[in-house]
C-alpha positions as CSV (number, residue, x, y, z in Angstrom):
1,M,30.5,-57.7,8.0
2,F,32.8,-54.8,6.0
3,M,32.1,-51.2,6.7
4,D,34.2,-49.4,4.1
5,I,34.4,-46.3,6.2
6,D,36.7,-47.9,9.2
7,A,37.3,-51.2,7.4
8,I,39.9,-49.6,4.9
9,A,43.4,-48.4,6.4
10,P,44.6,-44.8,5.8
11,G,46.7,-44.8,2.6
12,E,45.0,-48.1,1.4
13,D,44.0,-48.2,-1.9
14,F,40.3,-48.5,-1.5
15,R,39.5,-50.1,-5.1
16,E,42.0,-52.9,-3.9
17,A,40.6,-53.3,-0.5
18,I,37.1,-53.5,-1.7
19,T,38.1,-56.3,-4.5
20,R,39.8,-58.4,-1.9
21,T,37.0,-57.8,0.5
22,M,34.3,-59.2,-2.4
23,H,36.2,-62.0,-3.4
24,A,36.5,-63.3,0.1
25,C,32.6,-63.2,0.5
26,D,30.0,-65.9,-0.3
27,V,27.1,-63.3,-0.4
28,V,27.0,-59.8,-0.9
29,I,23.4,-57.8,-0.6
30,V,23.0,-54.6,-2.6
31,V,19.8,-52.4,-0.9
32,I,18.1,-50.9,-3.4
33,G,15.7,-47.9,-2.6
34,P,13.5,-46.1,-5.2
35,N,16.2,-43.4,-6.2
36,W,19.3,-46.2,-6.4
37,V,19.4,-45.5,-10.1
38,G,19.5,-41.7,-9.9
39,A,21.3,-40.9,-6.8
40,R,23.7,-38.3,-7.3
41,G,26.8,-37.0,-5.7
42,E,28.0,-33.8,-4.6
43,T,29.1,-32.7,-7.8
44,G,25.9,-33.6,-9.3
45,S,26.6,-36.3,-11.5
46,R,25.3,-39.7,-11.0
47,R,27.1,-41.9,-8.5
48,L,26.8,-44.9,-10.6
49,D,28.4,-43.1,-13.5
50,D,31.4,-42.2,-10.9
51,M,34.3,-44.6,-11.1
52,A,35.4,-43.1,-7.8
53,D,32.0,-43.8,-6.0
54,N,32.8,-46.7,-3.2
55,H,29.2,-48.1,-3.7
56,R,29.5,-48.2,-7.5
57,A,33.0,-49.9,-6.8
58,E,31.5,-52.4,-4.6
59,V,28.8,-53.6,-6.9
60,V,31.5,-53.9,-9.6
61,A,33.6,-56.0,-7.5
62,A,30.8,-58.2,-6.6
63,L,30.1,-59.1,-9.8
64,A,33.8,-59.7,-10.9
65,A,34.2,-61.9,-8.1
66,D,31.2,-64.0,-8.9
67,V,29.6,-64.3,-5.8
68,L,25.8,-64.6,-4.6
69,L,24.7,-60.9,-5.4
70,V,21.4,-60.5,-4.2
71,P,19.4,-56.9,-5.0
72,V,17.0,-56.1,-2.2
73,L,14.4,-53.9,-3.4
74,V,12.7,-51.6,-0.5
75,G,10.5,-48.6,-0.5
76,G,8.8,-49.6,-3.4
77,A,11.7,-49.6,-5.6
78,A,11.9,-51.2,-9.0
79,M,14.9,-53.2,-10.4
80,P,16.9,-51.3,-12.6
81,K,17.0,-52.0,-16.4
82,M,20.1,-52.7,-18.2
83,S,19.6,-49.4,-20.2
84,E,19.7,-47.4,-17.0
85,L,23.2,-48.9,-15.7
86,P,27.0,-48.0,-16.9
87,E,28.6,-50.9,-18.7
88,P,30.2,-52.3,-15.7
89,L,26.9,-53.0,-14.1
90,K,24.7,-53.9,-16.9
91,D,24.8,-57.6,-15.8
92,F,23.3,-56.8,-12.4
93,A,20.2,-55.9,-14.1
94,F,19.6,-59.7,-14.8
95,R,20.2,-60.8,-11.0
96,N,17.0,-62.0,-9.5
97,A,15.9,-59.5,-6.5
98,A,14.3,-60.2,-3.2
99,V,11.5,-57.5,-2.3
100,L,10.9,-55.9,1.4
101,E,7.6,-54.2,2.1
102,D,7.1,-52.5,5.4
103,R,3.5,-54.0,5.6
104,R,5.2,-57.5,5.3
105,F,8.5,-57.1,6.4
106,A,8.7,-59.9,8.8
107,S,7.6,-62.7,6.3
108,D,9.8,-61.0,3.7
109,V,12.9,-61.0,6.2
110,D,12.1,-64.6,7.1
111,A,12.0,-65.6,3.2
112,L,15.2,-63.9,2.7
113,Q,16.7,-65.4,5.7
114,R,15.5,-69.0,4.6
115,A,17.0,-68.3,1.1
116,L,20.6,-67.5,2.5
117,K,20.5,-70.3,4.8
118,Q,19.6,-72.8,2.2
119,F,22.5,-71.1,0.0
120,A,24.9,-71.5,3.1
121,E,24.0,-75.3,3.4
122,S,24.8,-75.7,0.0
123,V,28.4,-73.9,0.2
124,A,29.2,-75.7,3.3
125,T,28.1,-79.1,1.6
126,Q,30.3,-78.5,-1.4
127,R,33.1,-77.4,0.6
128,L,32.9,-80.3,2.9
129,A,32.9,-82.7,-0.5
130,D,35.7,-80.7,-1.9
131,D,37.7,-81.2,1.4
132,E,37.1,-85.2,1.2
133,L,38.6,-85.0,-2.4
134,T,41.6,-82.9,-1.8
135,P,44.0,-84.8,0.9
136,A,46.1,-82.4,2.5
137,A,50.1,-82.0,1.8
138,V,51.9,-84.9,3.0
139,P,55.2,-83.8,4.3
140,A,58.3,-85.5,2.6
141,P,59.5,-88.2,5.3
142,V,63.0,-87.3,7.1
143,A,65.5,-89.6,7.7
144,P,65.9,-90.5,11.5
145,T,69.0,-89.4,13.1
146,D,71.0,-91.2,15.5
147,E,69.4,-88.9,18.2
148,D,66.2,-90.0,17.1
149,A,66.9,-93.9,17.5
150,R,67.9,-93.3,20.9
151,R,64.9,-90.8,21.9
152,P,62.3,-93.1,23.8
153,S,58.7,-93.3,23.1
154,D,57.7,-90.5,25.8
155,E,60.1,-87.8,26.6
156,P,60.4,-85.3,29.8
157,S,58.7,-82.2,28.8
158,G,60.6,-80.2,31.1
159,E,57.4,-79.3,33.0
160,G,56.7,-82.6,35.0
161,G,54.9,-84.2,32.0
162,T,55.5,-86.0,28.8
163,V,55.2,-85.0,25.2
164,P,53.9,-87.9,23.2
165,A,56.7,-88.9,20.5
166,R,56.3,-88.7,17.1
167,R,54.2,-91.7,15.2
168,A,53.7,-92.4,11.6
169,G,49.8,-91.9,10.7
170,P,47.7,-90.3,8.2
171,P,48.0,-86.6,8.2
172,A,45.3,-84.4,9.9
173,R,42.6,-83.1,7.4
174,V,42.5,-79.5,7.9
175,R,38.8,-77.9,7.3
176,R,38.2,-74.1,6.1
177,G,36.3,-72.9,8.7
178,A,36.4,-75.8,10.7
179,G,37.2,-75.8,14.8
180,P,34.9,-75.9,17.5
181,G,31.5,-75.4,16.0
182,G,33.4,-74.5,12.7
183,L,30.6,-74.6,10.3
184,H,28.1,-72.5,12.6
185,W,30.2,-69.2,12.3
186,R,28.8,-68.9,8.4
187,W,25.0,-69.5,9.8
188,L,25.9,-66.5,12.7
189,V,27.1,-64.5,9.9
190,L,24.3,-64.5,7.6
191,T,22.2,-64.4,10.3
192,A,23.6,-61.0,11.4
193,L,23.4,-59.8,7.9
194,V,19.7,-60.4,7.7
195,V,19.4,-58.5,10.9
196,V,21.8,-55.7,9.7
197,V,19.8,-55.3,6.4
198,G,16.3,-55.2,8.4
199,L,17.8,-52.3,10.3
200,V,19.2,-50.3,7.2
201,V,15.8,-51.3,5.3
202,I,13.8,-49.8,8.1
203,V,15.8,-46.6,8.3
204,L,15.4,-46.4,4.2
205,L,11.7,-46.7,4.6
206,Q,11.3,-44.1,7.4
207,G,12.9,-41.8,4.9
208,E,10.8,-42.6,1.9
209,S,7.5,-42.8,3.8
210,S,6.0,-40.6,6.2
211,T,3.2,-43.4,7.8
212,P,3.7,-46.9,8.1
213,S,1.2,-47.7,5.5
214,G,4.0,-47.7,3.2
215,Q,4.0,-46.9,-0.6
216,I,1.4,-48.2,-3.2
217,T,1.7,-48.0,-6.8
218,L,-1.0,-45.6,-8.1
219,F,-0.2,-45.7,-11.6
220,E,2.2,-47.3,-13.4
221,D,3.2,-46.9,-17.5
222,Q,6.0,-49.2,-18.6
223,A,5.8,-47.8,-22.6
224,S,8.4,-45.4,-23.5
225,Y,7.7,-42.4,-25.7
226,R,10.2,-40.2,-27.9
227,S,9.7,-36.7,-28.7
228,A,10.9,-34.8,-31.6
229,H,13.6,-33.6,-29.5
230,G,15.2,-37.1,-29.3
231,I,14.4,-37.4,-25.8
232,E,12.8,-40.4,-24.4
233,F,10.8,-40.8,-21.6
234,S,10.2,-44.2,-19.7
235,G,9.2,-45.6,-16.0
236,L,6.5,-43.6,-15.3
237,R,4.8,-44.4,-11.9
238,A,3.0,-42.6,-9.2
239,I,3.2,-44.0,-5.6
240,G,1.2,-43.0,-2.9
241,Q,0.2,-44.0,0.9
242,H,-3.3,-45.1,0.1
243,D,-5.3,-46.6,-2.7
244,P,-7.5,-44.8,-3.7
245,A,-5.5,-41.8,-2.2
246,T,-7.0,-39.5,0.4
247,V,-6.8,-35.9,1.1
248,G,-3.5,-34.8,2.8
249,D,-1.7,-38.0,1.1
250,R,1.9,-37.4,-0.3
251,I,2.3,-38.7,-4.1
252,T,5.6,-39.1,-5.8
253,I,5.7,-39.1,-9.5
254,E,8.9,-40.7,-11.2
255,F,10.3,-41.1,-14.5
256,S,13.2,-41.2,-16.6
257,L,14.7,-38.8,-19.5
258,E,16.8,-40.1,-21.8
259,N,18.8,-38.3,-24.6
260,V,18.7,-40.6,-27.6
261,G,19.1,-38.3,-30.1
262,T,22.8,-37.1,-31.3
263,D,22.9,-33.5,-30.3
264,S,23.6,-32.0,-27.0
265,L,20.7,-30.3,-25.5
266,T,20.5,-27.7,-22.5
267,F,17.4,-27.9,-19.9
268,E,15.8,-24.7,-19.2
269,E,14.1,-27.1,-16.6
270,T,12.9,-30.6,-15.8
271,F,9.3,-31.0,-13.5
272,V,6.5,-32.6,-13.2
273,A,3.2,-30.9,-14.5
274,A,0.0,-31.2,-12.1
275,R,-3.2,-30.0,-12.4
276,S,-5.6,-29.8,-9.2
277,P,-9.3,-30.9,-9.5
278,D,-10.3,-27.4,-10.2
279,D,-7.7,-27.2,-12.9
280,G,-5.4,-25.3,-10.7
281,D,-1.7,-25.2,-11.9
282,R,0.2,-27.1,-9.5
283,D,3.3,-28.1,-11.4
284,F,6.4,-28.9,-8.7
285,G,9.8,-30.3,-8.6
286,Y,11.4,-27.8,-10.9
287,E,15.4,-28.9,-11.1
288,N,18.1,-29.0,-13.9
289,E,18.1,-25.5,-14.9
290,G,21.0,-24.8,-17.4
291,R,22.0,-28.4,-17.5
292,V,23.5,-29.8,-20.6
293,F,21.7,-33.0,-21.5
294,D,24.4,-35.3,-23.7
295,P,23.4,-37.9,-26.3
296,G,23.3,-41.1,-24.1
297,S,22.7,-39.3,-20.8
298,V,19.7,-40.2,-18.4
299,V,17.9,-38.0,-16.2
300,E,16.2,-39.5,-13.2
301,I,13.1,-37.4,-11.9
302,R,11.5,-38.1,-8.8
303,H,9.4,-35.5,-6.9
304,S,6.3,-35.4,-4.2
305,I,3.1,-33.4,-4.0
306,D,1.0,-33.2,-0.9
307,V,-2.5,-33.4,-2.4
308,D,-5.0,-30.9,-0.5
309,A,-8.1,-31.4,-2.4
310,A,-10.4,-34.2,-3.5
311,G,-11.4,-35.5,-7.0
312,I,-9.2,-36.3,-10.2
313,W,-5.7,-35.3,-10.2
314,R,-3.8,-35.1,-13.5
315,F,0.2,-35.4,-13.6
316,W,2.7,-36.0,-16.6
317,P,6.4,-35.4,-17.0
318,C,7.6,-32.4,-18.6
319,Y,10.8,-30.5,-19.3
320,S,11.8,-27.2,-21.2
321,L,14.6,-26.6,-23.5
322,T,16.4,-23.8,-24.9
323,I,14.8,-25.2,-28.2
324,G,11.3,-26.0,-26.8
325,D,9.0,-27.9,-24.7
326,C,7.6,-31.2,-23.5
327,P,5.3,-32.5,-26.6
328,D,1.6,-32.8,-26.3
329,E,1.7,-36.4,-27.0
330,W,3.0,-37.1,-23.3
331,E,-0.4,-36.7,-22.1
332,A,-1.6,-36.8,-18.3
333,F,-2.4,-39.3,-16.6
334,P,-5.4,-39.4,-13.7
335,V,-5.1,-40.1,-9.8
336,E,-8.3,-39.9,-7.9
337,V,-8.3,-38.6,-4.4
338,E,-11.0,-39.0,-2.0
């Protein structure tokens, strides 16, 4: 197990340490929560775009090392699209993901563990085959000396025993990872990895969901829509705790905005527009005030609201710019609350 916080020595280039570690791995698991793509650092920039971010560096290094790279989706997260990832990470979008859901956590972890165990067996088998085909280096023969000729087959060891004399014979075959229980250490590491992933997933789910019932997709639209301002909205989804939602539930709305135009824009704000069953204004999630939105930039929106009335709620993605507001064609979608 590699923990970058304490596994990199003071003064060591963390890029080199991460690259070296990834090349020594057989499996790298990337745990992806709902805001993995849009997570931002202290400067407000997206972490996946920050070349100095350790997590980005680890995934980039794992891709370059050509190890088994397994995305594990938790908290209702979706696999990122290639268009959402910076250039060095675009190939990551094509890795087949495992999914861990809290309501079927045990069976999902079992499935992941079986897959890792099968991979470990194939790796061990291949390495044994490689060892059989690759003989150990045979040292060049050394001409015997007169002293060697006089040496008996067994000579005193100086401690009351004898040391066997050197005899001709085939060289010992050395296998990587061999020794007492040599092949079993991989199994132990992989099992520990799954357990650690399980603990991480539990922490992530507790942070994202307030009840054990987990997160359920209430509405999803995979289409994309472009405004006259050159802003494309996509990945619209509403997730909640029950289906249908009930009064008191927390509903989370998420979507992406991308500047597909040629001009830089300036946000007055981005937000989630909402109307309660009595048509009350319940807009929420105001952010990005004054943010410059350059061509090619992506803004990930994810905000939650506690619904406090039964009936049909309406939500839609929205923004306001210094030159205009979100278009009417981005129509609201309904969510029923009982």
